[in-house]
C-alpha positions as CSV (number, residue, x, y, z in Angstrom):
1,M,-11.7,-8.8,-3.4
2,G,-13.3,-12.1,-2.3
3,F,-12.2,-12.0,1.4
4,K,-15.0,-12.7,3.8
5,C,-15.3,-12.3,7.6
6,G,-18.3,-14.1,9.1
7,I,-20.0,-12.4,12.1
8,V,-21.0,-15.1,14.6
9,G,-22.3,-15.4,18.1
10,L,-25.2,-16.4,20.2
11,P,-28.6,-14.9,19.5
12,N,-29.2,-11.3,20.8
13,V,-25.5,-10.4,21.4
14,G,-25.7,-7.5,18.8
15,K,-24.5,-9.3,15.7
16,S,-27.1,-7.8,13.3
17,T,-26.9,-4.4,14.9
18,L,-23.1,-4.4,14.4
19,F,-23.6,-5.7,10.8
20,N,-26.1,-3.0,10.0
21,A,-23.7,-0.3,11.3
22,L,-20.8,-1.9,9.4
23,T,-22.5,-1.7,6.1
24,E,-24.6,1.4,6.9
25,T,-27.7,-0.5,5.8
26,Q,-30.7,-2.2,7.3
27,A,-30.0,-5.3,5.3
28,A,-30.1,-7.5,8.4
29,Q,-33.2,-7.2,10.6
30,A,-32.1,-6.4,14.1
31,A,-34.8,-7.7,16.4
32,N,-35.1,-8.8,20.0
33,Y,-35.6,-12.5,19.5
34,P,-33.5,-15.5,18.4
35,F,-32.9,-16.3,14.8
36,C,-34.1,-12.9,13.4
37,T,-31.3,-13.4,10.9
38,I,-32.3,-16.4,8.9
39,E,-30.3,-16.1,5.7
40,P,-26.7,-14.8,5.8
41,N,-26.5,-11.1,4.8
42,E,-23.4,-9.8,3.1
43,G,-22.1,-6.3,3.1
44,V,-19.0,-4.8,1.5
45,V,-17.2,-2.2,3.5
46,A,-14.2,0.0,2.8
47,V,-11.0,-0.6,4.8
48,P,-10.1,2.8,6.5
49,D,-6.6,3.9,5.4
50,D,-5.7,7.6,5.6
51,R,-2.6,6.9,3.4
52,L,-4.9,6.6,0.4
53,D,-6.2,10.2,0.8
54,R,-2.7,11.5,1.2
55,I,-1.6,9.7,-2.0
56,A,-4.7,11.0,-3.9
57,T,-4.0,14.6,-2.9
58,I,-0.4,14.5,-4.2
59,A,-1.5,12.7,-7.4
60,E,-4.4,15.1,-7.8
61,S,-6.6,12.0,-8.5
62,A,-10.2,12.6,-9.7
63,K,-11.4,9.5,-7.9
64,V,-10.4,7.7,-4.7
65,I,-11.2,4.0,-4.3
66,A,-10.6,2.2,-1.1
67,T,-9.9,-1.5,-0.8
68,Q,-12.7,-3.6,0.7
69,L,-13.7,-6.5,2.8
70,T,-17.0,-8.5,2.8
71,F,-18.7,-9.1,6.1
72,V,-21.3,-11.8,6.4
73,D,-24.0,-11.8,9.2
74,I,-24.6,-15.4,10.0
75,A,-27.7,-16.7,11.9
76,G,-27.3,-17.1,15.7
77,L,-26.1,-20.3,17.1
78,V,-27.3,-22.2,20.2
79,K,-25.9,-25.2,22.1
80,G,-26.4,-28.4,20.1
81,A,-25.8,-26.8,16.7
82,S,-23.3,-29.5,15.8
83,K,-26.2,-32.0,16.0
84,G,-28.6,-29.7,14.1
85,E,-30.2,-27.9,17.0
86,G,-31.8,-24.5,16.2
87,L,-30.3,-23.4,12.9
88,G,-27.2,-25.5,13.5
89,N,-26.7,-27.1,10.1
90,Q,-27.3,-23.9,8.3
91,F,-24.9,-22.0,10.7
92,L,-22.1,-24.5,10.2
93,G,-22.6,-24.5,6.4
94,N,-22.5,-20.7,6.2
95,I,-19.5,-20.4,8.5
96,R,-17.6,-22.9,6.4
97,E,-17.7,-20.4,3.5
98,V,-16.0,-17.5,5.2
99,D,-12.2,-16.9,5.6
100,A,-12.2,-15.6,9.2
101,I,-14.6,-15.5,12.1
102,V,-15.6,-12.2,13.9
103,H,-17.0,-13.5,17.2
104,V,-19.3,-11.0,18.8
105,L,-19.7,-11.4,22.6
106,R,-22.2,-9.6,24.8
107,C,-20.4,-7.6,27.4
108,F,-23.3,-5.4,28.7
109,E,-26.2,-5.7,31.0
110,D,-29.7,-4.8,29.7
111,D,-32.9,-6.2,31.2
112,D,-34.8,-5.2,28.1
113,I,-32.8,-7.5,25.8
114,Q,-33.2,-11.2,26.4
115,H,-30.1,-13.3,26.7
116,V,-30.5,-16.8,25.4
117,S,-29.0,-18.2,28.6
118,N,-30.7,-15.6,30.9
119,H,-27.4,-14.3,32.2
120,V,-24.4,-12.3,30.8
121,D,-21.2,-14.3,30.7
122,P,-19.1,-13.7,27.5
123,L,-16.6,-16.4,28.3
124,A,-19.4,-19.0,28.6
125,D,-20.9,-17.7,25.4
126,A,-17.6,-18.0,23.6
127,E,-17.3,-21.6,24.8
128,V,-20.7,-22.5,23.5
129,V,-19.8,-21.4,20.0
130,E,-16.3,-22.8,20.1
131,T,-17.5,-26.2,21.4
132,E,-20.0,-26.6,18.6
133,L,-17.4,-25.8,16.0
134,L,-15.0,-28.2,17.6
135,L,-17.6,-31.0,17.8
136,A,-18.5,-30.5,14.2
137,D,-14.8,-30.8,13.2
138,L,-14.3,-33.7,15.5
139,E,-17.2,-35.6,13.9
140,S,-15.9,-34.8,10.4
141,L,-12.3,-36.0,11.0
142,E,-13.2,-39.1,13.0
143,K,-14.9,-40.3,9.8
144,R,-12.2,-39.0,7.3
145,V,-8.9,-39.8,9.0
146,P,-9.4,-43.6,9.3
147,N,-10.3,-43.8,5.6
148,L,-7.2,-41.7,4.7
149,Q,-5.0,-44.0,6.9
150,K,-6.3,-47.1,5.1
151,R,-5.5,-45.5,1.7
152,A,-2.1,-44.4,3.0
153,T,-1.0,-48.0,3.5
154,G,-1.0,-48.4,-0.2
155,Q,0.7,-46.1,-2.8
156,D,-1.6,-43.1,-2.4
157,K,0.9,-40.3,-1.8
158,E,-1.8,-37.7,-1.3
159,A,-3.7,-39.8,1.2
160,K,-0.4,-40.2,3.2
161,I,0.1,-36.4,3.4
162,A,-3.6,-35.8,4.3
163,A,-3.7,-38.5,6.9
164,S,-0.6,-37.1,8.6
165,V,-1.7,-33.5,8.9
166,L,-5.4,-34.2,9.6
167,G,-4.3,-36.8,12.1
168,K,-2.5,-34.0,14.0
169,A,-5.6,-31.9,13.8
170,L,-7.7,-34.7,15.1
171,D,-5.4,-35.2,18.1
172,L,-5.8,-31.5,19.0
173,L,-9.6,-31.6,18.7
174,R,-9.7,-34.6,21.0
175,E,-7.8,-32.5,23.5
176,G,-10.4,-29.7,23.2
177,K,-8.1,-27.5,21.2
178,P,-8.9,-25.8,17.8
179,A,-7.4,-27.1,14.5
180,R,-5.7,-23.8,13.9
181,L,-3.1,-24.9,16.3
182,T,-2.0,-27.7,13.9
183,E,1.6,-27.3,12.7
184,P,1.9,-28.6,9.1
185,G,5.2,-30.3,8.4
186,D,5.5,-28.7,4.9
187,D,3.7,-26.8,2.2
188,E,1.9,-29.9,1.0
189,E,0.5,-30.6,4.5
190,A,-0.5,-27.0,4.8
191,R,-2.4,-27.3,1.5
192,H,-4.3,-30.4,2.7
193,L,-5.2,-28.7,6.0
194,A,-6.6,-25.7,4.2
195,Q,-8.6,-27.9,1.8
196,A,-10.2,-29.7,4.8
197,Q,-12.0,-26.4,5.5
198,L,-12.1,-27.1,9.3
199,L,-14.2,-24.7,11.2
200,T,-11.8,-24.3,14.0
201,S,-8.9,-23.7,11.7
202,K,-10.2,-20.2,10.8
203,P,-8.7,-17.2,12.5
204,V,-10.9,-15.5,15.1
205,L,-11.4,-11.9,16.2
206,Y,-13.4,-11.4,19.4
207,V,-15.6,-8.3,19.4
208,C,-16.7,-7.2,22.8
209,N,-20.1,-5.4,22.5
210,V,-20.3,-3.0,25.5
211,E,-22.7,-0.4,26.7
212,E,-22.1,3.2,25.5
213,E,-20.3,4.3,28.8
214,S,-17.7,1.6,28.3
215,A,-16.9,2.2,24.6
216,A,-13.7,4.0,25.3
217,N,-12.1,1.8,27.9
218,G,-14.1,-1.4,28.0
219,N,-15.5,-3.0,31.2
220,D,-14.9,-6.0,33.5
221,Y,-16.6,-8.3,31.0
222,S,-14.4,-7.2,28.1
223,A,-11.3,-7.4,30.2
224,K,-11.9,-11.1,30.6
225,V,-12.3,-11.5,26.9
226,F,-9.0,-9.7,26.3
227,E,-7.3,-12.1,28.7
228,K,-8.8,-15.0,26.8
229,A,-7.6,-13.6,23.5
230,K,-4.1,-13.0,24.8
231,A,-3.9,-16.6,26.1
232,E,-4.9,-17.9,22.7
233,G,-2.8,-15.6,20.6
234,A,-6.0,-14.2,19.2
235,E,-7.2,-10.6,18.8
236,A,-10.0,-8.6,20.5
237,V,-11.6,-5.2,20.1
238,V,-14.2,-3.2,22.1
239,V,-17.2,-1.8,20.3
240,S,-20.5,-0.3,21.4
241,A,-23.0,-1.5,18.7
242,A,-25.4,1.1,20.1
243,I,-23.0,3.9,19.4
244,E,-22.1,2.6,16.0
245,S,-25.9,2.6,15.1
246,E,-26.2,6.2,16.1
247,L,-23.3,7.2,13.9
248,V,-24.9,5.7,10.8
249,G,-26.1,8.5,8.5
250,M,-24.2,11.3,10.4
251,E,-22.2,13.9,8.4
252,P,-18.4,13.6,8.9
253,D,-18.2,16.7,11.1
254,E,-21.2,15.7,13.2
255,K,-19.8,12.2,13.6
256,Q,-16.4,13.5,14.7
257,M,-18.1,15.7,17.3
258,F,-20.1,12.8,18.6
259,L,-17.1,10.6,18.9
260,E,-15.2,13.2,20.9
261,E,-18.1,13.6,23.2
262,M,-18.0,9.9,23.9
263,G,-14.2,10.0,24.5
264,L,-13.4,8.1,21.2
265,N,-10.7,8.9,18.6
266,E,-12.3,6.7,15.9
267,T,-15.3,4.5,15.4
268,G,-15.3,1.0,16.8
269,L,-16.1,-0.3,13.3
270,A,-12.9,1.1,12.0
271,R,-11.1,-1.0,14.5
272,V,-13.1,-4.1,13.6
273,I,-12.5,-3.6,9.9
274,R,-8.8,-3.1,10.3
275,A,-8.5,-6.1,12.7
276,G,-10.4,-8.2,10.2
277,Y,-8.0,-7.2,7.5
278,D,-5.0,-8.1,9.7
279,L,-6.7,-11.3,10.7
280,L,-6.8,-12.5,7.1
281,N,-3.0,-11.7,6.8
282,L,-3.7,-9.0,4.2
283,Q,-1.8,-5.8,3.3
284,T,-2.4,-2.9,1.0
285,F,-0.6,-1.5,-2.1
286,F,-1.6,1.5,-4.0
287,T,-1.9,2.7,-7.6
288,A,-2.1,6.5,-8.3
289,G,-2.6,8.8,-11.2
290,P,-4.8,11.7,-12.4
291,N,-7.8,9.5,-13.0
292,E,-7.8,7.6,-9.7
293,A,-5.9,6.7,-6.6
294,R,-6.8,3.2,-5.5
295,A,-5.9,0.8,-2.7
296,W,-5.6,-2.9,-3.5
297,T,-5.7,-5.9,-1.2
298,V,-3.0,-8.6,-1.5
299,E,-1.8,-11.3,0.8
300,R,1.3,-10.7,2.9
301,D,4.4,-12.2,1.2
302,A,2.8,-11.9,-2.2
303,K,5.1,-11.2,-5.1
304,A,4.8,-8.4,-7.7
305,P,3.1,-10.5,-10.4
306,Q,0.4,-11.7,-7.9
307,A,-0.2,-8.0,-7.0
308,A,-0.5,-7.2,-10.6
309,G,-3.0,-10.0,-11.1
310,K,-5.3,-8.3,-8.5
311,I,-5.8,-5.5,-11.0
312,H,-6.2,-7.7,-14.1
313,T,-5.2,-11.2,-15.0
314,D,-3.4,-9.9,-18.1
315,F,-1.1,-7.9,-15.8
316,E,0.1,-11.0,-14.1
317,R,0.2,-13.1,-17.2
318,G,2.4,-10.6,-19.2
319,F,4.2,-9.2,-16.2
320,I,7.5,-7.4,-17.1
321,R,8.3,-5.3,-14.0
322,A,6.8,-3.0,-11.4
323,E,7.9,0.6,-10.9
324,T,7.7,0.8,-7.1
325,I,7.9,3.7,-4.6
326,A,7.7,3.1,-0.8
327,F,4.8,5.1,0.8
328,D,7.0,7.2,3.0
329,D,9.2,8.1,0.0
330,Y,6.1,9.0,-2.1
331,I,4.9,11.4,0.6
332,A,8.2,12.9,1.4
333,L,9.2,13.5,-2.2
334,S,5.7,14.7,-3.3
335,G,4.9,11.9,-5.7
336,E,6.3,10.0,-8.6
337,S,8.3,12.7,-10.2
338,G,10.1,13.6,-7.0
339,A,10.8,10.0,-6.2
340,R,12.2,9.4,-9.7
341,E,14.5,12.3,-9.4
342,A,15.7,11.2,-6.0
343,G,16.4,7.7,-7.2
344,K,13.6,6.3,-4.9
345,L,11.5,4.8,-7.8
346,R,12.7,1.2,-8.1
347,Q,12.3,-1.2,-11.0
348,E,11.3,-4.5,-9.3
349,G,11.1,-7.9,-11.0
350,K,8.9,-11.0,-10.6
351,D,10.6,-12.1,-7.4
352,Y,9.9,-8.8,-5.5
353,V,7.9,-9.3,-2.4
354,V,5.3,-6.5,-2.1
355,Q,5.6,-4.3,1.0
356,D,2.6,-2.8,2.7
357,G,2.1,0.8,1.4
358,D,4.0,0.3,-1.9
359,V,2.8,2.7,-4.7
360,M,3.1,0.6,-7.8
361,L,2.9,0.9,-11.6
362,F,3.0,-2.4,-13.6
363,K,4.6,-2.9,-16.9
364,F,3.3,-5.9,-18.9
365,N,3.0,-7.3,-22.4
366,V,0.4,-9.8,-23.5
């Protein structure tokens, strides 16, 4: 669907191991030395959602197609990246292309795996990456904002808007705060802020990579990361990349048994995928019929024609209406026929705001 989460972190924190498990491939070479990931690797993963299977069962669908996210494994970063150290320039360029940042932090001790700083401190690791992103943004805006301000003294309306909102972002960066805390004054300022593609404006999810024994409840290291995330209004999840690697290739029954033995209800990867989905402010609507049941990704607050356009541009261009059933009604009334008889199938127009879980059928004419 075009939504990308970039997996970042210092070398040897478990990024590539996590990526391999996410995509159930060995596309990224997991090795015990810095920069083993030289080119960004992309993997498309299904977003876990048991609602889809329930809908498919009722609709007796021949195929079931989940909605998806793309994860990008980006080369490890070291201090000085904003000045081109290590693979800094490449790192910054790659991360600029993603929609959200999944920041993997090492929260485990292991003498056999080298740490780039020779000691485990996830908060210090987070600060290294955040500082480099902030410095890169700071350097960018300190060049751009003065030029915009000069143009804004004339009749350049767009320059005035950009100078205003990017000036706010620059003030925050100078205080050591990320650009995502910038508060645009209106939609036009929000548009210019988005177009600036500032690295620190991207939403962040912290992934605490812990040892197997701590996969269920975390450890002292991950507890500190959760405190940090809470203070920032960010999100954090606990994952054991080692466990996730073991799960790859297991049959469903075997996987479930293994998870239970580890005291887990679900895989850590399921939590990462869902959190990444939420991080991008996305929601799911469904289509269902005898041929297939399918989950679709749409931004929250999207209207019915935009949702229709996710299926085909003609659906949006010729949108007439959307026959809509709330998920709970679809399940309780055993599908479309039952919902129609109970008056729970609604005819929604172009101003309808799609709700998470809606089961929809679009009427259009081109």
